[in-house]
A tleap script that builds the chain and sets N, CA, C and O, in Angstrom:
source leaprc.protein.ff14SB
mol = sequence {
  NMET LYS ARG ARG ILE LEU SER LEU MET LEU
  ILE LEU PHE SER ILE PRO ALA VAL ALA PHE
  GLY GLU GLU THR ASN TYR ARG ILE ALA LEU
  GLU GLY THR GLU TYR ILE TYR ASP GLY PRO
  GLY TYR ASP TRP ASP TYR ALA ARG ILE VAL
  GLY GLU ASP GLY ILE PHE THR ILE VAL ALA
  GLN GLN LEU ASP GLU GLU GLY ASN LEU TRP
  GLY ARG LEU LYS SER GLY VAL GLY TRP VAL
  ASN LEU THR ALA ARG GLN GLN GLU SER TYR
  ARG SER ALA PRO ILE ARG ALA CYS PHE ALA
  GLN PRO SER LEU LEU GLN PRO PRO LEU PHE
  CTYR
}
set mol.1.N position { 0.881 -0.736 0.306 }
set mol.1.CA position { 0.170 -0.090 -0.089 }
set mol.1.C position { 1.059 1.470 -0.300 }
set mol.1.O position { 0.934 2.313 -1.189 }
set mol.2.N position { 1.955 1.441 0.871 }
set mol.2.CA position { 2.443 2.591 0.954 }
set mol.2.C position { 3.033 2.907 -0.194 }
set mol.2.O position { 2.835 4.034 -0.650 }
set mol.3.N position { 4.013 1.829 -1.006 }
set mol.3.CA position { 4.224 1.541 -2.694 }
set mol.3.C position { 3.104 2.200 -3.466 }
set mol.3.O position { 3.376 3.208 -4.118 }
set mol.4.N position { 2.292 1.888 -3.457 }
set mol.4.CA position { 1.144 2.560 -4.821 }
set mol.4.C position { 1.045 3.849 -3.785 }
set mol.4.O position { 1.175 4.831 -4.517 }
set mol.5.N position { 0.947 4.109 -2.999 }
set mol.5.CA position { 0.896 5.769 -2.472 }
set mol.5.C position { 2.156 6.717 -3.120 }
set mol.5.O position { 2.066 7.873 -3.534 }
set mol.6.N position { 3.290 5.891 -3.073 }
set mol.6.CA position { 5.038 6.939 -3.536 }
set mol.6.C position { 4.296 6.923 -4.692 }
set mol.6.O position { 4.017 7.973 -5.271 }
set mol.7.N position { 3.951 5.862 -5.086 }
set mol.7.CA position { 4.052 5.745 -6.948 }
set mol.7.C position { 3.512 6.901 -7.268 }
set mol.7.O position { 4.089 7.699 -8.007 }
set mol.8.N position { 1.914 7.197 -6.552 }
set mol.8.CA position { 1.218 7.915 -6.564 }
set mol.8.C position { 1.542 9.123 -7.269 }
set mol.8.O position { 1.198 9.654 -8.326 }
set mol.9.N position { 2.798 9.525 -5.742 }
set mol.9.CA position { 2.869 10.848 -5.284 }
set mol.9.C position { 3.968 11.057 -6.583 }
set mol.9.O position { 3.919 11.940 -7.439 }
set mol.10.N position { 4.842 10.102 -6.466 }
set mol.10.CA position { 6.081 10.587 -7.435 }
set mol.10.C position { 5.362 10.862 -8.668 }
set mol.10.O position { 5.867 11.879 -9.142 }
set mol.11.N position { 4.035 10.266 -9.719 }
set mol.11.CA position { 3.658 10.935 -10.711 }
set mol.11.C position { 3.151 12.382 -10.751 }
set mol.11.O position { 3.507 13.267 -11.529 }
set mol.12.N position { 1.934 12.472 -9.415 }
set mol.12.CA position { 1.619 13.064 -9.594 }
set mol.12.C position { 2.437 14.840 -9.492 }
set mol.12.O position { 1.989 15.756 -10.182 }
set mol.13.N position { 3.483 15.019 -8.658 }
set mol.13.CA position { 4.795 15.883 -8.636 }
set mol.13.C position { 5.462 15.531 -10.022 }
set mol.13.O position { 6.016 16.458 -10.612 }
set mol.14.N position { 5.459 14.291 -10.588 }
set mol.14.CA position { 6.467 14.718 -12.051 }
set mol.14.C position { 5.760 15.337 -13.430 }
set mol.14.O position { 6.356 15.529 -14.490 }
set mol.15.N position { 4.287 15.617 -13.160 }
set mol.15.CA position { 3.528 15.940 -13.873 }
set mol.15.C position { 4.256 17.452 -14.010 }
set mol.15.O position { 4.628 18.125 -13.049 }
set mol.16.N position { 4.390 17.886 -15.639 }
set mol.16.CA position { 5.282 19.340 -15.795 }
set mol.16.C position { 3.926 20.423 -14.987 }
set mol.16.O position { 2.760 20.367 -14.596 }
set mol.17.N position { 5.113 21.369 -15.112 }
set mol.17.CA position { 3.663 22.313 -14.547 }
set mol.17.C position { 3.062 22.934 -15.454 }
set mol.17.O position { 2.035 23.519 -15.111 }
set mol.18.N position { 3.460 23.012 -16.798 }
set mol.18.CA position { 3.071 23.065 -18.130 }
set mol.18.C position { 1.329 22.661 -17.928 }
set mol.18.O position { 0.526 23.464 -18.404 }
set mol.19.N position { 0.878 21.602 -17.325 }
set mol.19.CA position { -0.192 21.894 -17.507 }
set mol.19.C position { -1.537 22.185 -16.885 }
set mol.19.O position { -2.689 22.114 -17.312 }
set mol.20.N position { -0.946 22.570 -15.619 }
set mol.20.CA position { -1.783 23.859 -15.314 }
set mol.20.C position { -1.185 25.171 -15.374 }
set mol.20.O position { -1.086 26.093 -14.565 }
set mol.21.N position { -0.862 25.011 -16.418 }
set mol.21.CA position { -1.361 26.859 -16.759 }
set mol.21.C position { 0.175 27.767 -16.016 }
set mol.21.O position { 0.244 28.995 -16.052 }
set mol.22.N position { 1.044 27.079 -15.526 }
set mol.22.CA position { 2.301 28.192 -14.704 }
set mol.22.C position { 2.431 29.172 -15.742 }
set mol.22.O position { 2.284 29.227 -16.963 }
set mol.23.N position { 2.844 30.111 -14.565 }
set mol.23.CA position { 3.347 31.269 -15.105 }
set mol.23.C position { 5.184 31.106 -15.756 }
set mol.23.O position { 5.928 30.232 -15.311 }
set mol.24.N position { 5.495 31.810 -16.508 }
set mol.24.CA position { 6.810 31.498 -16.898 }
set mol.24.C position { 7.055 32.924 -17.349 }
set mol.24.O position { 6.316 33.904 -17.251 }
set mol.25.N position { 8.008 32.831 -17.754 }
set mol.25.CA position { 8.958 34.157 -18.798 }
set mol.25.C position { 10.434 33.641 -19.347 }
set mol.25.O position { 11.366 33.220 -18.662 }
set mol.26.N position { 10.353 33.846 -21.224 }
set mol.26.CA position { 10.920 33.651 -21.847 }
set mol.26.C position { 10.804 34.276 -23.320 }
set mol.26.O position { 9.826 34.936 -23.673 }
set mol.27.N position { 11.981 33.980 -24.200 }
set mol.27.CA position { 11.110 34.603 -25.187 }
set mol.27.C position { 11.514 33.540 -26.132 }
set mol.27.O position { 11.876 32.387 -25.899 }
set mol.28.N position { 11.359 34.248 -27.380 }
set mol.28.CA position { 10.978 32.991 -28.875 }
set mol.28.C position { 10.873 33.971 -29.603 }
set mol.28.O position { 10.527 35.132 -29.387 }
set mol.29.N position { 11.314 33.233 -30.818 }
set mol.29.CA position { 11.586 34.672 -32.209 }
set mol.29.C position { 10.294 33.274 -32.766 }
set mol.29.O position { 10.120 32.078 -32.533 }
set mol.30.N position { 9.587 34.451 -33.663 }
set mol.30.CA position { 8.371 34.038 -34.061 }
set mol.30.C position { 8.460 34.940 -35.621 }
set mol.30.O position { 9.236 35.891 -35.715 }
set mol.31.N position { 7.785 34.614 -36.516 }
set mol.31.CA position { 7.608 34.718 -38.005 }
set mol.31.C position { 6.593 36.156 -38.132 }
set mol.31.O position { 5.977 36.326 -37.079 }
set mol.32.N position { 6.383 36.896 -38.871 }
set mol.32.CA position { 4.699 37.823 -39.028 }
set mol.32.C position { 3.977 37.027 -39.598 }
set mol.32.O position { 3.233 37.626 -40.373 }
set mol.33.N position { 3.775 35.618 -39.600 }
set mol.33.CA position { 2.522 35.039 -40.377 }
set mol.33.C position { 2.161 34.397 -39.527 }
set mol.33.O position { 1.247 33.711 -39.985 }
set mol.34.N position { 2.340 34.133 -38.330 }
set mol.34.CA position { 2.137 33.327 -37.378 }
set mol.34.C position { 0.496 34.137 -36.671 }
set mol.34.O position { 0.195 35.323 -36.533 }
set mol.35.N position { -0.168 33.019 -36.395 }
set mol.35.CA position { -1.464 33.369 -35.918 }
set mol.35.C position { -1.664 33.395 -34.634 }
set mol.35.O position { -1.152 32.483 -33.985 }
set mol.36.N position { -2.437 34.415 -33.933 }
set mol.36.CA position { -3.025 34.829 -32.778 }
set mol.36.C position { -4.424 34.580 -32.465 }
set mol.36.O position { -5.451 34.737 -33.125 }
set mol.37.N position { -4.108 33.978 -30.811 }
set mol.37.CA position { -5.990 33.482 -30.453 }
set mol.37.C position { -6.308 34.666 -29.608 }
set mol.37.O position { -5.494 35.523 -29.264 }
set mol.38.N position { -6.820 34.649 -29.486 }
set mol.38.CA position { -7.908 35.505 -27.689 }
set mol.38.C position { -7.136 34.134 -26.830 }
set mol.38.O position { -6.435 34.436 -25.864 }
set mol.39.N position { -7.235 33.100 -27.086 }
set mol.39.CA position { -7.189 32.143 -25.466 }
set mol.39.C position { -6.402 30.791 -25.841 }
set mol.39.O position { -6.423 30.691 -27.068 }
set mol.40.N position { -5.545 29.444 -25.109 }
set mol.40.CA position { -5.060 28.578 -25.354 }
set mol.40.C position { -5.412 27.536 -26.426 }
set mol.40.O position { -4.791 26.482 -26.560 }
set mol.41.N position { -6.637 27.978 -27.308 }
set mol.41.CA position { -6.599 26.601 -28.648 }
set mol.41.C position { -7.541 27.079 -29.294 }
set mol.41.O position { -8.155 28.130 -29.111 }
set mol.42.N position { -7.745 25.739 -30.614 }
set mol.42.CA position { -8.414 26.893 -31.600 }
set mol.42.C position { -9.959 26.882 -31.812 }
set mol.42.O position { -10.621 26.966 -32.847 }
set mol.43.N position { -10.456 26.704 -30.030 }
set mol.43.CA position { -11.981 26.834 -29.950 }
set mol.43.C position { -12.157 28.296 -29.958 }
set mol.43.O position { -13.105 28.984 -30.338 }
set mol.44.N position { -10.748 28.677 -29.325 }
set mol.44.CA position { -10.798 30.302 -29.078 }
set mol.44.C position { -11.298 31.831 -30.310 }
set mol.44.O position { -12.162 31.399 -31.073 }
set mol.45.N position { -11.093 32.794 -30.510 }
set mol.45.CA position { -11.376 33.178 -31.601 }
set mol.45.C position { -9.862 33.818 -32.215 }
set mol.45.O position { -8.870 34.181 -31.583 }
set mol.46.N position { -10.053 33.800 -33.319 }
set mol.46.CA position { -8.639 34.432 -34.295 }
set mol.46.C position { -8.262 35.656 -33.446 }
set mol.46.O position { -9.292 36.314 -33.299 }
set mol.47.N position { -7.651 36.002 -33.079 }
set mol.47.CA position { -7.362 37.462 -33.313 }
set mol.47.C position { -6.432 38.531 -34.079 }
set mol.47.O position { -6.593 39.734 -34.283 }
set mol.48.N position { -5.677 37.881 -34.332 }
set mol.48.CA position { -4.979 38.552 -36.002 }
set mol.48.C position { -3.446 37.792 -35.560 }
set mol.48.O position { -3.065 37.219 -34.539 }
set mol.49.N position { -2.769 38.127 -36.958 }
set mol.49.CA position { -1.514 37.864 -37.085 }
set mol.49.C position { 0.094 38.584 -36.626 }
set mol.49.O position { 0.430 39.691 -37.045 }
set mol.50.N position { 0.766 37.938 -35.925 }
set mol.50.CA position { 2.122 38.956 -35.728 }
set mol.50.C position { 2.263 39.769 -36.471 }
set mol.50.O position { 2.611 40.671 -35.708 }
set mol.51.N position { 2.266 40.290 -37.650 }
set mol.51.CA position { 2.621 40.980 -38.604 }
set mol.51.C position { 3.932 41.477 -38.769 }
set mol.51.O position { 4.120 42.144 -39.787 }
set mol.52.N position { 4.777 41.324 -38.082 }
set mol.52.CA position { 6.029 41.124 -38.481 }
set mol.52.C position { 7.547 40.075 -37.763 }
set mol.52.O position { 7.560 40.120 -36.533 }
set mol.53.N position { 8.356 39.478 -38.198 }
set mol.53.CA position { 9.426 38.770 -37.643 }
set mol.53.C position { 9.637 39.881 -36.681 }
set mol.53.O position { 9.330 41.072 -36.727 }
set mol.54.N position { 10.420 38.947 -35.546 }
set mol.54.CA position { 10.519 39.468 -33.981 }
set mol.54.C position { 11.044 38.134 -33.309 }
set mol.54.O position { 11.301 37.030 -33.791 }
set mol.55.N position { 11.146 38.890 -31.372 }
set mol.55.CA position { 11.715 38.153 -30.694 }
set mol.55.C position { 10.532 38.660 -29.860 }
set mol.55.O position { 10.218 39.842 -30.006 }
set mol.56.N position { 9.679 37.715 -28.798 }
set mol.56.CA position { 8.756 38.046 -28.198 }
set mol.56.C position { 8.501 37.659 -26.897 }
set mol.56.O position { 9.451 36.882 -26.813 }
set mol.57.N position { 8.094 37.605 -26.071 }
set mol.57.CA position { 8.210 36.895 -24.805 }
set mol.57.C position { 6.952 36.385 -24.475 }
set mol.57.O position { 5.929 36.993 -24.789 }
set mol.58.N position { 6.924 34.974 -23.669 }
set mol.58.CA position { 6.464 34.086 -23.365 }
set mol.58.C position { 6.042 34.072 -22.157 }
set mol.58.O position { 6.731 33.421 -21.371 }
set mol.59.N position { 4.790 34.773 -21.606 }
set mol.59.CA position { 4.891 34.777 -20.139 }
set mol.59.C position { 3.596 33.768 -19.459 }
set mol.59.O position { 2.903 33.828 -18.444 }
set mol.60.N position { 3.669 33.163 -20.217 }
set mol.60.CA position { 2.531 31.832 -20.088 }
set mol.60.C position { 2.416 30.496 -20.323 }
set mol.60.O position { 3.343 30.303 -21.110 }
set mol.61.N position { 1.935 29.563 -20.169 }
set mol.61.CA position { 1.773 28.459 -20.872 }
set mol.61.C position { 1.059 27.577 -20.659 }
set mol.61.O position { 0.845 27.434 -19.455 }
set mol.62.N position { 0.389 26.636 -21.526 }
set mol.62.CA position { -1.281 25.784 -21.032 }
set mol.62.C position { -1.404 25.037 -22.294 }
set mol.62.O position { -1.143 25.330 -23.461 }
set mol.63.N position { -1.806 24.147 -21.811 }
set mol.63.CA position { -1.964 23.334 -22.794 }
set mol.63.C position { -3.779 22.895 -22.814 }
set mol.63.O position { -4.383 23.116 -21.764 }
set mol.64.N position { -4.362 22.455 -23.683 }
set mol.64.CA position { -5.314 22.554 -24.899 }
set mol.64.C position { -5.874 21.357 -24.373 }
set mol.64.O position { -5.261 20.590 -23.631 }
set mol.65.N position { -7.221 21.180 -24.823 }
set mol.65.CA position { -7.760 19.667 -25.381 }
set mol.65.C position { -6.663 18.387 -26.135 }
set mol.65.O position { -6.379 17.207 -25.933 }
set mol.66.N position { -6.443 19.057 -26.720 }
set mol.66.CA position { -5.822 18.151 -27.979 }
set mol.66.C position { -4.596 18.138 -27.657 }
set mol.66.O position { -4.143 17.725 -28.724 }
set mol.67.N position { -3.717 18.273 -27.004 }
set mol.67.CA position { -2.552 18.446 -25.942 }
set mol.67.C position { -1.351 19.271 -26.874 }
set mol.67.O position { -0.136 19.142 -27.026 }
set mol.68.N position { -2.524 20.286 -27.457 }
set mol.68.CA position { -1.184 21.619 -28.072 }
set mol.68.C position { -0.804 22.121 -26.868 }
set mol.68.O position { -1.363 21.969 -25.781 }
set mol.69.N position { 0.470 22.905 -27.207 }
set mol.69.CA position { 1.203 23.954 -25.405 }
set mol.69.C position { 1.037 24.722 -26.657 }
set mol.69.O position { 1.349 24.443 -27.814 }
set mol.70.N position { 0.269 26.118 -25.958 }
set mol.70.CA position { 0.210 27.272 -26.407 }
set mol.70.C position { 1.279 27.692 -25.407 }
set mol.70.O position { 2.028 27.013 -24.705 }
set mol.71.N position { 1.088 29.415 -25.588 }
set mol.71.CA position { 2.194 30.670 -25.240 }
set mol.71.C position { 1.506 32.074 -24.961 }
set mol.71.O position { 1.365 32.830 -25.922 }
set mol.72.N position { 1.134 32.409 -23.892 }
set mol.72.CA position { 0.486 34.289 -23.459 }
set mol.72.C position { 1.492 34.539 -24.221 }
set mol.72.O position { 2.544 33.903 -24.160 }
set mol.73.N position { 1.202 35.805 -25.282 }
set mol.73.CA position { 2.400 36.335 -25.073 }
set mol.73.C position { 2.647 38.066 -24.433 }
set mol.73.O position { 1.620 38.699 -24.678 }
set mol.74.N position { 3.338 38.646 -23.959 }
set mol.74.CA position { 3.505 39.467 -23.174 }
set mol.74.C position { 2.903 40.538 -22.789 }
set mol.74.O position { 2.750 41.112 -21.711 }
set mol.75.N position { 2.299 40.860 -24.824 }
set mol.75.CA position { 2.256 42.136 -25.081 }
set mol.75.C position { 0.096 42.152 -24.702 }
set mol.75.O position { -0.761 42.998 -24.956 }
set mol.76.N position { 0.043 41.080 -24.178 }
set mol.76.CA position { -1.575 40.699 -23.962 }
set mol.76.C position { -2.715 40.713 -25.183 }
set mol.76.O position { -3.945 40.683 -25.156 }
set mol.77.N position { -1.815 40.767 -26.182 }
set mol.77.CA position { -2.648 40.473 -28.178 }
set mol.77.C position { -3.655 39.032 -27.541 }
set mol.77.O position { -4.833 38.767 -27.304 }
set mol.78.N position { -2.190 38.332 -27.466 }
set mol.78.CA position { -3.350 36.597 -27.352 }
set mol.78.C position { -2.822 35.320 -26.857 }
set mol.78.O position { -2.642 34.970 -25.690 }
set mol.79.N position { -2.579 34.604 -28.094 }
set mol.79.CA position { -1.895 33.265 -27.330 }
set mol.79.C position { -1.183 32.614 -28.860 }
set mol.79.O position { -1.346 33.116 -29.972 }
set mol.80.N position { -0.606 31.732 -28.634 }
set mol.80.CA position { 0.345 31.175 -29.966 }
set mol.80.C position { 0.322 29.563 -29.928 }
set mol.80.O position { 0.251 29.074 -28.800 }
set mol.81.N position { 0.349 29.100 -30.503 }
set mol.81.CA position { 0.683 27.605 -30.911 }
set mol.81.C position { 1.843 27.550 -30.484 }
set mol.81.O position { 2.501 28.423 -31.049 }
set mol.82.N position { 2.919 26.521 -29.217 }
set mol.82.CA position { 4.515 26.451 -29.533 }
set mol.82.C position { 4.475 24.863 -30.171 }
set mol.82.O position { 5.349 24.114 -30.608 }
set mol.83.N position { 3.019 24.754 -29.996 }
set mol.83.CA position { 3.346 23.184 -30.668 }
set mol.83.C position { 3.648 22.909 -31.895 }
set mol.83.O position { 4.361 21.975 -32.261 }
set mol.84.N position { 3.044 23.819 -32.667 }
set mol.84.CA position { 2.722 24.211 -33.976 }
set mol.84.C position { 4.376 24.813 -34.651 }
set mol.84.O position { 4.826 24.889 -35.794 }
set mol.85.N position { 4.784 25.070 -33.636 }
set mol.85.CA position { 6.000 26.060 -33.553 }
set mol.85.C position { 7.094 24.808 -34.119 }
set mol.85.O position { 7.650 24.870 -35.216 }
set mol.86.N position { 7.232 23.931 -33.357 }
set mol.86.CA position { 8.188 22.714 -33.437 }
set mol.86.C position { 7.941 21.970 -33.818 }
set mol.86.O position { 8.868 21.174 -33.964 }
set mol.87.N position { 6.635 21.531 -34.298 }
set mol.87.CA position { 6.940 20.756 -35.109 }
set mol.87.C position { 7.203 21.164 -36.994 }
set mol.87.O position { 7.655 20.411 -37.857 }
set mol.88.N position { 6.805 22.369 -37.115 }
set mol.88.CA position { 7.487 23.458 -38.363 }
set mol.88.C position { 9.057 23.231 -38.355 }
set mol.88.O position { 9.517 22.833 -39.426 }
set mol.89.N position { 9.848 23.401 -37.430 }
set mol.89.CA position { 10.961 23.645 -37.149 }
set mol.89.C position { 11.582 21.911 -37.591 }
set mol.89.O position { 12.802 21.745 -37.621 }
set mol.90.N position { 11.143 21.358 -37.739 }
set mol.90.CA position { 11.286 19.518 -37.895 }
set mol.90.C position { 10.902 19.797 -39.657 }
set mol.90.O position { 11.283 18.911 -40.422 }
set mol.91.N position { 10.379 20.653 -40.085 }
set mol.91.CA position { 10.138 20.240 -41.312 }
set mol.91.C position { 11.179 21.064 -42.451 }
set mol.91.O position { 10.989 21.117 -43.666 }
set mol.92.N position { 12.193 21.611 -41.774 }
set mol.92.CA position { 13.153 22.587 -42.537 }
set mol.92.C position { 13.948 21.491 -43.555 }
set mol.92.O position { 14.290 20.446 -43.002 }
set mol.93.N position { 14.266 21.630 -44.964 }
set mol.93.CA position { 15.031 20.925 -45.592 }
set mol.93.C position { 16.355 19.944 -44.980 }
set mol.93.O position { 17.111 20.277 -44.066 }
set mol.94.N position { 16.388 18.908 -45.604 }
set mol.94.CA position { 17.402 17.818 -44.774 }
set mol.94.C position { 18.476 18.569 -45.251 }
set mol.94.O position { 18.542 19.460 -46.098 }
set mol.95.N position { 19.631 17.822 -44.256 }
set mol.95.CA position { 20.941 17.964 -44.473 }
set mol.95.C position { 21.715 17.625 -46.134 }
set mol.95.O position { 21.378 16.820 -47.003 }
set mol.96.N position { 22.773 18.547 -46.092 }
set mol.96.CA position { 22.485 18.386 -47.890 }
set mol.96.C position { 23.928 17.588 -47.313 }
set mol.96.O position { 23.912 17.570 -46.082 }
set mol.97.N position { 25.234 16.890 -47.928 }
set mol.97.CA position { 26.310 16.664 -48.116 }
set mol.97.C position { 27.405 16.278 -48.831 }
set mol.97.O position { 27.460 15.080 -49.109 }
set mol.98.N position { 28.376 17.055 -49.236 }
set mol.98.CA position { 28.645 17.350 -50.604 }
set mol.98.C position { 30.057 16.363 -50.144 }
set mol.98.O position { 30.591 16.505 -49.044 }
set mol.99.N position { 30.605 15.230 -51.309 }
set mol.99.CA position { 32.139 14.473 -51.041 }
set mol.99.C position { 32.468 14.893 -51.806 }
set mol.99.O position { 31.781 15.311 -52.738 }
set mol.100.N position { 33.830 14.951 -51.690 }
set mol.100.CA position { 35.289 14.966 -53.045 }
set mol.100.C position { 35.307 13.727 -54.051 }
set mol.100.O position { 34.781 12.667 -53.711 }
set mol.101.N position { 35.838 13.856 -55.128 }
set mol.101.CA position { 36.076 13.075 -56.024 }
set mol.101.C position { 36.515 11.314 -55.369 }
set mol.101.O position { 36.119 11.153 -54.215 }
set mol.102.N position { 36.826 10.793 -55.631 }
set mol.102.CA position { 37.533 9.588 -55.177 }
set mol.102.C position { 38.627 9.890 -55.119 }
set mol.102.O position { 39.241 9.483 -54.132 }
set mol.103.N position { 39.189 10.531 -55.892 }
set mol.103.CA position { 40.626 10.403 -56.478 }
set mol.103.C position { 41.285 11.483 -55.940 }
set mol.103.O position { 42.443 11.748 -56.264 }
set mol.104.N position { 40.505 12.285 -54.961 }
set mol.104.CA position { 40.866 12.944 -53.847 }
set mol.104.C position { 41.017 12.865 -52.462 }
set mol.104.O position { 41.596 13.589 -51.652 }
set mol.105.N position { 40.279 11.680 -52.347 }
set mol.105.CA position { 40.104 10.633 -50.902 }
set mol.105.C position { 41.588 9.855 -50.788 }
set mol.105.O position { 41.493 8.963 -49.945 }
set mol.106.N position { 42.338 9.891 -51.118 }
set mol.106.CA position { 43.502 9.006 -51.839 }
set mol.106.C position { 44.237 9.457 -50.857 }
set mol.106.O position { 43.733 10.515 -50.480 }
set mol.107.N position { 45.746 9.042 -49.873 }
set mol.107.CA position { 46.736 9.236 -49.320 }
set mol.107.C position { 47.772 9.911 -51.073 }
set mol.107.O position { 47.782 9.711 -52.287 }
set mol.108.N position { 48.183 10.407 -50.450 }
set mol.108.CA position { 48.559 12.122 -48.751 }
set mol.108.C position { 47.672 13.203 -48.957 }
set mol.108.O position { 47.840 14.164 -48.206 }
set mol.109.N position { 46.407 13.305 -50.129 }
set mol.109.CA position { 45.475 14.731 -50.084 }
set mol.109.C position { 44.708 13.834 -48.821 }
set mol.109.O position { 44.694 14.723 -47.969 }
set mol.110.N position { 44.147 12.800 -48.243 }
set mol.110.CA position { 43.579 12.757 -47.197 }
set mol.110.C position { 43.926 11.836 -46.507 }
set mol.110.O position { 44.834 11.120 -46.927 }
set mol.111.N position { 43.448 11.619 -45.505 }
set mol.111.CA position { 44.283 10.814 -44.495 }
set mol.111.C position { 42.434 10.321 -43.187 }
set mol.111.O position { 42.562 9.642 -42.168 }
savepdb mol mol.pdb
quit
């Protein structure tokens, strides 16, 4: 019984505070085409777009019902989807590697 209670307490304390709308303060680069919403989720009204590229301060985070992480802008204009930003960063072009001709890879030019 003690082991179960201990396990439950460990799980509860390991849940990120983000799930509870923890106050935070960090800066993030946003593109001018990012959408801003009135609240943390797509169920809220669309407020506007960021307007121009820049560095913005996130003062709060919250998860929506779909599991997306949202960040509230310090200016008070609204919320941006941080999860979508992370997914877009992985969509960048793959790294391209160019190798020298085989004749150049032979000693003494290359070891």
